[in-house]
C-alpha positions in Angstrom: 3.4 -2.8 -33.2 7.0 -4.2 -33.3 8.3 -0.8 -34.2 6.4 0.7 -31.2 7.7 -1.8 -28.8 11.2 -1.4 -30.1 11.0 2.4 -29.9 9.8 2.2 -26.3 12.5 -0.4 -25.3 15.2 1.8 -26.9 13.9 4.9 -25.0 14.1 3.0 -21.8 17.6 1.6 -22.5 18.9 4.9 -23.4 17.4 6.4 -20.2 18.9 3.6 -18.1 22.4 3.8 -19.6 22.7 7.6 -19.3 21.3 7.3 -15.6 24.4 7.1 -13.6 27.0 9.9 -12.7 30.6 9.1 -12.9 30.9 8.3 -9.2 28.2 5.7 -9.0 28.5 2.6 -6.8 29.2 -0.3 -9.1 26.5 -2.4 -7.4 24.0 0.3 -8.1 25.1 0.5 -11.8 24.6 -3.2 -12.2 21.0 -3.0 -10.8 20.0 -0.3 -13.2 21.5 -2.0 -16.2 19.9 -5.3 -15.4 16.6 -3.6 -15.1 16.9 -2.7 -18.9 16.5 -6.3 -19.8 13.6 -7.0 -17.4 11.2 -4.2 -18.3 8.7 -5.0 -21.2 5.7 -3.1 -22.0 2.9 -4.8 -23.6 1.9 -4.0 -27.2 -1.4 -4.9 -28.7 -1.8 -5.9 -32.3 -1.9 -3.3 -35.0 -5.2 -1.6 -35.6 -6.6 0.1 -38.7 -8.2 3.6 -38.7 -11.7 3.6 -40.5 -14.3 6.5 -40.5 -16.2 7.1 -37.4 -19.7 8.7 -37.3 -19.7 11.6 -34.7 -23.2 12.4 -33.7 -23.9 15.8 -35.2 -26.3 16.8 -32.5 -23.4 16.7 -29.9 -22.1 20.2 -29.9 -19.8 20.4 -26.9 -16.1 20.6 -27.2 -14.6 17.3 -26.3 -11.3 16.7 -24.5 -9.3 13.9 -23.2 -6.8 13.8 -20.2 -4.0 11.3 -20.7 -2.1 10.2 -17.7 -0.9 7.1 -15.5 -2.4 5.9 -12.3 -1.5 7.9 -9.1 -0.3 10.9 -10.9 -2.8 13.5 -9.5 -5.6 12.7 -12.0 -8.3 12.8 -9.3 -7.3 16.2 -8.1 -6.9 17.6 -11.8 -10.2 16.2 -13.2 -12.0 17.5 -10.0 -10.6 21.0 -10.6 -11.6 20.8 -14.2 -15.1 19.7 -13.3 -15.5 22.6 -10.8 -15.5 25.0 -13.8 -19.0 26.3 -14.8 -18.5 25.5 -18.4 -16.7 22.1 -18.1 -18.2 18.7 -17.3 -15.0 16.3 -16.5 -15.4 12.8 -15.6 -12.8 10.7 -14.0 -11.7 7.2 -15.5 -14.8 6.4 -17.4 -13.4 3.4 -19.1 -12.5 2.0 -15.7 -15.7 3.2 -13.9 -18.2 1.9 -16.4 -16.5 -1.2 -18.0 -15.0 -4.1 -16.1 -11.5 -5.1 -16.9 -12.5 -8.1 -19.1 -14.8 -5.9 -21.2 -12.2 -3.2 -21.7 -9.5 -5.8 -22.6 -11.9 -7.3 -25.2 -12.8 -3.8 -26.6 -9.2 -3.2 -27.2 -8.7 -6.5 -29.1 -10.7 -5.5 -32.1 -8.9 -5.2 -35.4 -10.1 -1.6 -35.9 -10.3 1.3 -33.5 -14.1 1.8 -34.2 -15.7 0.1 -31.2 -13.4 1.8 -28.8 -14.1 5.3 -30.3 -17.9 4.5 -30.2 -17.7 3.6 -26.6 -15.6 6.8 -25.9 -18.3 9.0 -27.7 -21.0 7.2 -25.8 -19.4 8.2 -22.4 -18.9 11.6 -23.6 -22.7 12.0 -24.5 -23.7 10.6 -21.1 -21.4 12.6 -18.9 -23.3 16.0 -19.0 -26.3 14.1 -17.5 -24.3 12.2 -14.9 -23.7 13.4 -11.3 -22.2 10.3 -10.0 -18.6 11.6 -9.7 -19.4 15.2 -9.9 -17.6 17.6 -7.5 -19.0 20.9 -8.9 -22.4 22.0 -10.2 -21.7 22.8 -13.9 -24.0 25.1 -15.8 -23.8 26.5 -19.3 -21.7 23.5 -20.6 -19.4 24.1 -23.4 -16.7 21.3 -22.8 -17.0 17.8 -21.8 -14.2 15.1 -21.2 -12.6 12.5 -18.9 -9.3 10.8 -18.5 -7.8 7.9 -20.1 -4.9 6.1 -18.5 -2.0 4.6 -20.6 -3.3 1.0 -20.0 -6.9 2.1 -21.0 -6.2 2.3 -24.7 -3.4 4.7 -25.2 -0.7 1.8 -25.2 -3.0 -0.4 -27.2 -3.7 2.0 -30.1 -0.6 4.2 -30.0 -0.6 6.8 -32.9 -3.9 5.6 -34.2 -5.7 6.7 -31.2 -3.9 10.1 -31.1 -4.6 10.6 -34.9 -8.3 9.9 -34.3 -8.4 12.5 -31.6 -6.8 15.1 -33.8 -9.0 14.1 -36.7 -12.1 14.7 -34.6 -10.9 17.9 -33.0 -10.7 16.2 -29.5 -8.4 18.3 -27.4 -5.7 16.4 -25.6 -4.1 17.2 -22.1 -1.1 15.1 -20.8 -0.7 15.1 -17.0 2.7 13.9 -15.9 4.0 13.3 -12.5 7.7 13.8 -12.5 8.5 12.4 -9.1 8.1 8.7 -9.9 9.3 7.8 -6.1 6.2 9.5 -4.8 4.1 8.0 -7.6 5.5 4.5 -6.5 4.6 5.3 -2.8 1.1 6.3 -3.8 0.5 3.3 -6.0 1.8 0.7 -3.5 -0.1 2.4 -0.6 -3.3 2.3 -2.7 -2.8 -1.3 -3.5 -2.2 -2.0 0.2 -5.4 -0.2 1.1 -7.3 -2.3 -1.4 -6.2 -5.5 0.2 -6.4 -4.4 3.8 -8.5 -1.2 4.0 -7.4 1.3 6.6 -10.1 3.0 8.7 -13.1 2.2 6.6 -13.7 1.1 2.9 -11.0 1.6 0.3 -11.3 5.1 -1.3 -8.6 5.9 -3.9 -9.6 9.6 -3.9 -10.8 10.4 -0.3 -12.4 13.7 0.7 -12.2 12.6 4.4 -8.9 13.8 6.1 -9.3 10.9 8.6 -9.1 8.3 5.8 -6.2 10.1 4.1 -4.4 10.1 7.5 -5.0 6.4 7.9 -3.5 5.6 4.4 -0.6 7.9 4.9 0.2 5.8 8.0 0.7 2.6 6.0 4.2 1.0 5.8 5.4 -0.7 2.6 7.2 -4.0 2.6 9.2 -3.7 -0.7 12.4 -4.6 -2.4 14.8 -1.9 -3.8 14.5 -3.5 -7.3 10.8 -3.1 -7.3 11.0 0.6 -6.7 13.8 1.2 -9.3 12.0 -1.0 -11.8 8.7 1.1 -11.4 10.7 4.3 -11.9 12.4 2.9 -14.9 9.2 1.6 -16.4 7.0 4.6 -15.9 9.7 7.1 -17.1 9.9 5.0 -20.2 6.1 5.1 -20.7 6.0 8.9 -20.2 8.9 9.5 -22.7 7.2 7.2 -25.3 3.8 8.9 -25.0 5.4 12.3 -25.2 7.1 11.3 -28.3 3.9 10.1 -29.8 1.9 13.3 -28.9 4.6 15.7 -30.2 4.7 13.6 -33.6 0.9 13.8 -33.9 0.1 17.3 -32.6 3.3 19.2 -32.7 4.7 20.8 -29.5 1.7 23.3 -29.3 -1.2 21.1 -30.4 -1.6 19.5 -27.1 -1.2 20.8 -23.4 1.3 19.2 -21.0 0.8 19.8 -17.3 3.1 18.5 -14.6 1.5 17.6 -11.2 4.3 19.2 -9.2 3.5 22.6 -10.9 -0.1 22.0 -10.1 0.8 21.4 -6.5 2.8 24.6 -6.3 0.4 26.9 -8.2 -3.1 25.5 -8.6 -4.9 28.4 -10.0 -2.0 29.6 -12.3 -1.8 26.1 -13.8 -5.5 25.7 -14.1 -5.7 29.1 -15.9 -3.2 27.9 -18.4 -5.3 24.8 -19.1 -8.5 27.0 -19.4 -6.6 29.0 -22.0 -5.9 25.8 -24.0 -9.4 24.6 -23.7 -10.8 28.1 -24.8 -12.9 28.8 -21.6 -12.9 31.9 -19.2 -10.6 31.9 -16.1 -12.4 30.8 -13.0 -11.3 30.1 -9.5 -11.7 26.3 -9.0 -11.4 24.1 -5.9 -11.4 20.5 -5.1 -12.8 18.5 -2.2 -10.2 15.9 -2.6 -7.4 15.5 0.1 -3.7 15.3 -0.6 -3.1 11.9 1.0 0.6 11.9 1.3 1.2 15.6 2.0 3.7 16.4 4.6 5.2 12.8 5.1 8.9 12.1 4.4 9.4 9.4 1.7 11.7 7.2 3.8 9.1 6.7 6.5 7.0 4.5 4.1 9.5 1.9 3.8 9.5 -0.4 6.7 12.7 -2.3 6.2 15.7 -0.4 7.2 18.2 -2.1 4.8 15.8 -1.5 1.8 15.3 2.0 2.8 19.1 2.6 2.7 19.3 0.9 -0.6 16.7 2.9 -2.2 18.3 6.1 -1.1 21.7 5.0 -2.3 20.4 4.1 -5.7 18.8 7.4 -6.2 21.5 9.5 -4.5 24.0 8.2 -7.1 21.8 8.9 -10.2 20.2 11.7 -12.1 17.1 11.1 -10.2 18.4 12.3 -6.9 15.9 15.2 -7.3 13.2 12.8 -6.2 14.7 12.9 -2.7 14.8 16.6 -2.5 12.0 18.8 -0.8 9.5 20.0 -3.2 7.2 22.5 -1.4 4.4 22.9 -0.5 3.5 19.1 -0.1 6.8 17.0 -0.2 9.3 17.6 2.7 11.8 15.3 1.0 13.4 12.0 1.7 
């Protein structure tokens, strides 16, 4: 676990120290460098791998989607679930276990209890319609998503090794624009505390609810924004390194949310090829909550808004401010 934490910290340090261009504002430089000492990612105790009994009667191909919160996972899993041969759930560990139970599950000295729970969810999914978006028939594949903090960061290589050992296919969904991921995360948090236009819904199908969430304003500090970008980029880089080491560059499938937004069917066809199912036209009932709104309009304080823009303009992350059609009109 120490080596894992050191590797992740080193990844983040290198990312921060190579962040600024030659003409960066010294004040911005100081902010980014100080963040390197503040960001720490929790690392659970080491676990041991021991044999797992997989139910022989369960013949469906299993897969797992690995990602972070507010990275487009709701849209992606609903598209997968719309395929006639696929049953894809959402965050099963989060939906079916409370946080205390999940935390205790990840504290065991071996990975066995976690994997047994995962297999149980996989077996139950084909019979569940609770979060079903499409009516699946002739199922050949079943899976759901696991967030980084729902086992991936606790078990590291051991979990990925277990997936490969049991022929569970892995898809890594990444959101490259961490500024928009930050906006989505904080807006979702705010709607939890103070629901806008009806009960909180993290993945709304109602355009009116989406519009209400999109109208929220965030009271944030520039350091909170930069710290989020710094931390989440470090996590993505660390997980990518683990996946490449375990599966090789072609043994798992990487998909970027931005590419999915630009070409839904093209990206899904590539996912279908990886899973080994036929191409089908798939759709989702989910709305894109933040579509069409400029990022700066989410930040209530004018000074903070200017600080955020200056920090990103003077960095290699300036692309996060640029328009990215069809959904993001830019800063």
